[in-house]
C-alpha positions, 0 to 999 in steps of 0.5 A, a space after each residue: 431739264 427733264 419734263 414729264 407729260 401725260 398723254 391724251 388720245 388725239 385723232 387720226 392725222 388727215 395727212 398721214 392717217 397715223 394716230 396722234 396724241 394730245 398732252 394732258 399735263 406737262 410738268 417739270 420732272 420731280 427731283 430731290 430738290 424740286 417739285 414737279 411744277 405744272 407748266 401745261 399752260 406754256 403749250 397748246 394742249 389742243 394740238 395733236 402731236 404725231 410723236 414724242 419727238 415732235 413734242 420734244 422739239 416743240 417744247 425746246 423751241 417754246 422754252 428757248 432751249 437747245 433740243 439737247 438740253 430738254 429731256 422728256 418722258 411719258 408719265 406712268 400715270 395716265 
């Protein structure tokens, strides 16, 4: 299952001092036979992610999918 997200600026992590990001919008990726349904309501958009990998794992857990079944890409539109 392919998903696209838009990134919003987060804060610096108090633990690692690294930049974080928040998800602006999360949607199923558009395909020839499906529209890009918005599923932003399924995650906490106020959470500060440290990496796309962390979002990937969180999304797999939230949807009850194996991590290998989830594909994630950042949307070009910000």
